[in-house]
TORROBA-823708 format. One record per atom (N, C-alpha, C): x, y, z. Coordinates in steps of 0.2 Angstrom, whole numbers, plus 5000, padded with zeros to 4 digits. Atoms other than C-alpha are relative to their C-alpha. Layout:
XYZ
...
This chain:
500149985007
476046944989
499650065000
500449945000
474747074993
500450065002
499649954998
476047185001
500350034994
499649975006
477047204985
499550034995
500549965004
475447274977
499950075002
500149934997
475647434987
500250054995
499849955006
475647594976
500750035002
499349975000
477347674973
499950085002
500149934998
477547834983
500650044997
499549975004
478547954972
500550045005
499549964996
479348054987
500549955003
499550054998
480247884991
500449984995
499650025006
480947864974
500650044999
499449965000
482747904974
500449994993
499750025006
483247824957
499850054994
500249965005
483247944943
499749974994
500350035006
482847824929
499349985002
500650024998
481347764939
499550065000
500449945000
480747944941
499850024993
500249985007
480847974923
499549954997
500550055002
479847814920
499350015002
500649984997
478547874932
499750064996
500249945003
478448034923
499749994993
500350025007
478147954906
499449965001
500550054999
476947824913
499450045003
500649964997
475847964922
499550024995
500449985005
475248014905
499549954997
500450065003
474447844901
499449985004
500650034996
472747774906
500149945004
499950074997
473447604910
500350025007
499749994993
474547684924
499550025005
500549974995
473047774932
499649945002
500450064998
472047604932
500449965005
499650044996
473547514939
500150035007
499949974994
473747644953
499349995004
500750014997
471847634957
500049935003
500050074998
472047444958
500549995006
499650014995
473547454969
499850035007
500349964994
472747584981
499549955003
500550054997
471247464983
500349945003
499750064997
472347314986
500350025007
499649984994
473347414999
499550015006
500549994995
471747465008
499749935003
500350074998
471147285008
500549965005
499550034996
472847225015
500050035007
500049974993
472847355029
499449985004
500750024996
471047305034
500049935003
500050074997
471547125037
500350005007
499750004993
471847095056
500549955000
499550054999
473447005061
499849965006
500250044994
473046855072
500550015006
499749994994
473546865090
500649965001
499550044999
474646715089
500650024996
499549985004
475646795075
500450065003
499749944996
475946955085
500449985006
499750034994
476446855100
500749974998
499450035003
477746765089
500550054997
499649955004
478346905078
499750075002
500249944998
478247085085
499750044994
500449965005
477147215075
500550044997
499549955003
478647335072
500449964995
499650045005
479447195062
499750024993
500449995006
478147235048
500050074998
500249935001
478047425050
500750035001
499349965000
479547535045
500050055005
500049954995
480047645059
500050074997
500049935003
479747835057
500750035000
499349975000
481247935052
500050065005
499949954995
481848045066
500350074997
499849945003
481948235061
500750025004
499449984998
483548335064
500050035007
500149974994
482848415080
500249945006
499950054995
482848245089
500749975000
499350015000
484548205083
500450055004
499749954996
485148365090
500050005007
500150014993
484448325107
500449945002
499650064998
485448165107
500650025004
499449984997
486848175120
500649994997
499450025004
488148085109
500150054995
499949955005
487748205095
500250075003
499849944997
487848355107
500750005002
499350014998
489548295114
500450014994
499549995006
490248275096
500050074997
500049935002
489648445091
500450055004
499649964995
490348525106
500849994999
499350025001
492048435103
500250034993
499849985006
492048485085
500150085000
500049925000
491648675089
500650025004
499449984996
493048675103
500649994995
499450015004
494348605090
500050054995
500049945005
493848735077
500250065003
499949944996
493948875090
500850005001
499250014999
495748815095
500450014994
499750005007
496248795077
500050074998
500149935002
495648975073
500550045004
499649964996
496549045088
500749994999
499350025002
498148955084
500250034993
499949975006
498049015066
500150085001
500049934998
497749195072
500750025003
499349994996
499249185084
500649994996
499450015004
500349115071
500150064995
499949955004
499949255059
500250065003
499849944997
500349385072
500749995003
499350014998
502049305076
500550044995
499549975004
503649395070
500749985002
499450024998
505449365070
500350045006
499749964994
506249415087
499550005006
500649994995
504549395097
500249965006
499850034993
505349265110
500450055004
499649954996
506649395114
499650065003
500449944998
505449535115
499649985006
500450024994
504349435127
500549995006
499650014994
505849395138
500250075003
499949934998
506249585138
499550035004
500549974996
504549625144
500049985007
499950034993
504849515159
500650045004
499449964997
506549615162
499750075002
500349944998
505549775161
499650005006
500450004994
504349725174
500449995007
499650004994
505749695186
500650055001
499549955000
506849845182
499750075004
500149944997
506950005192
500550054998
499649955003
507550175187
500750005003
499349994997
509050175199
500549944998
499550055002
509750015191
500350024993
499749985006
510150115175
500550065001
499549944999
511550245173
499650064998
500449945002
510850425173
500250034994
499949975006
510750495156
499350044998
500649965002
509550645153
500150034994
499949975007
509350685135
499449984996
500550035005
508150655120
500249934998
499950075002
507950475116
500349994993
499850015007
508350505098
500850015000
499349985000
510150565103
500449945003
499750054997
510550395111
500349954995
499750045005
511050315095
500850015000
499349985000
512750405095
500349985007
499750024993
512950365114
500149935000
499950085000
512750175111
500649994995
499450015005
513950185096
500750025003
499449974998
515250295104
500349965007
499850034994
515250205121
500049925000
500150075000
514750025117
500149974993
499950025006
515150015099
499449964997
500650035002
513349965095
499750044994
500249965006
512850005077
499249994999
500750005002
511050055072
499649995006
500450004994
510450055090
499750075001
500349935001
509350205085
499350005002
500750004998
507650255093
499750034994
500449985006
506350275079
499750075001
500349935000
505650445075
499450015005
500650004996
504050405084
500150015007
499949994993
504850405101
500750045001
499349975000
506450505097
500050075005
500049944996
505850665106
499849995008
500150014993
505450585123
500650015004
499449984995
506550635138
500249935003
499750064996
507650495146
500250025007
499750004993
508150465164
500649965000
499450045000
509450335161
500049944995
500050055005
510050195150
500649955003
499550054999
511150035151
500149954994
499950065005
511849895140
500249945004
499850064997
511849715146
499949944995
500150065004
511949545139
499449955002
500550044998
510449435139
500249935000
499850074998
510349245142
500349974993
499750035006
510849215124
500650044998
499449965001
512349335125
499950054995
500149955005
511549465114
500150075004
500049934997
511949655118
499450034999
500749975000
510349735123
500150075003
500049934997
510149925126
499450015003
500749994996
508849975139
500050085002
500149934999
508250155141
499350015004
500649984996
507050225154
499850074998
500349945002
505950365149
499550035005
500449964995
505050505159
499349984999
500750015002
503450485150
499749935001
500450074999
502250345157
500549955003
499550054997
503850265165
500149954994
499950045005
504050195148
500849974999
499450025001
505550085144
500149984992
499850025007
506450055127
500549955000
499550055001
507449905122
500250004993
499750015007
508649885107
500449945000
499750064999
509249715103
500149974992
499850035007
509949615087
499349964998
500650035004
508549555075
500249925000
499950075001
508349365074
500349994993
499650015007
509449295060
499949934998
500150065003
509249155048
500649955001
499450044998
510349005054
500449984994
499650025006
510848965036
500450054997
499749955003
511249125029
500350065004
499749954996
511549235044
499750074999
500349935002
510449375037
499550015005
500649984995
509249465049
499449994996
500750015002
507449415047
499650075001
500349945000
506649575042
499249995001
500849995000
504749625045
499950075000
500249935001
503849785041
499550025005
500549974995
502849895052
500149995007
499950014992
502549885071
499649945001
500350064998
502049725079
499950015008
500149994993
501249725097
500049935003
500050064996
501349595111
499850035007
500249994993
500549585128
500249945004
499850064996
501149485143
500050035007
500049994992
500649495162
500050075001
500249934999
499949675161
500650044998
499549965003
501449735151
499949994992
500150005007
501349785133
500650034996
499449985004
502649815119
499850014993
500050005008
502749875101
500750004998
499450025002
504149815091
500150024993
499949985007
504949875075
500749984998
499350025002
506449805065
500350054995
499749965004
507649915056
500849995000
499250015001
509449885049
500249955004
499850054996
509549725058
500050005008
500149994993
509049795075
499350015002
500750004998
507449775084
499950055006
500149954995
506749925094
499349985003
500750014997
505349895107
499950055006
500249964994
504450015118
499549965004
500350044996
503749935133
499750055006
500349964995
502450005146
499649955004
500550044995
501449935161
499350024998
500749985003
499749935153
499849954994
500250045005
499049875137
500350044993
499849975007
499449905118
499750074998
500449945001
498150045118
500450065003
499649954997
499350145129
500650034995
499549985004
500650145115
499850024993
500349995007
499450155100
500150084998
499949935002
499550355100
500750014997
499349985002
501450355098
500149974993
499850035006
501550235083
499550024994
500449985005
500050305074
500050074998
499949935002
500550485074
500550014994
499649995005
501450565059
500850005003
499350004998
503350545060
500350084999
499849945000
504250705064
500650014996
């Protein structure tokens, strides 16, 4: 009975209605008298010693509310740390996949396969053709009946050593060009098509890919993708696609 006379601590009051009642009661003299009485009763109760036979039968912590652990102690808990690390790893993987998905473009799988082809190609494997890369569009059309296999203006002035046309693993006709500068290689191949409509899936601007120390920049135009590939990184190709068109 005496324990129930303990004064109300406002910091532990969570109910809004009770807070409002306390605010109104605080202005009355009766409330102040009641609080003084409750405090005196509490001090009296706390001063009463608990008999030894009672503490032996019922532990002291049964009557005393445990102290609340602050966030620092929770953070040091191994289970809490493991959960936090797992959540962080999942978040990083999700962000990585999202960024990777945003950078994907139609024809990327083919472009990556052709980067592998570039890494295993030697100049002697191509037919000797020494000219400006921009002139090969007519060559591909006249000799192989390949339409729109044109080198973009950004790379049109580079000198070539050779070229060839081959069928990839999906039966697509691919034009390959070896360039003097930086031993660069060009690939021209059909753009990815919508299986329902058969139309080429277009995308704007240049897209870059890197794979096993090879890099490529890809552009789609008129249903044909052009890729410039080099042994290095995308930074080696950046000056070509950033310069003004001639």
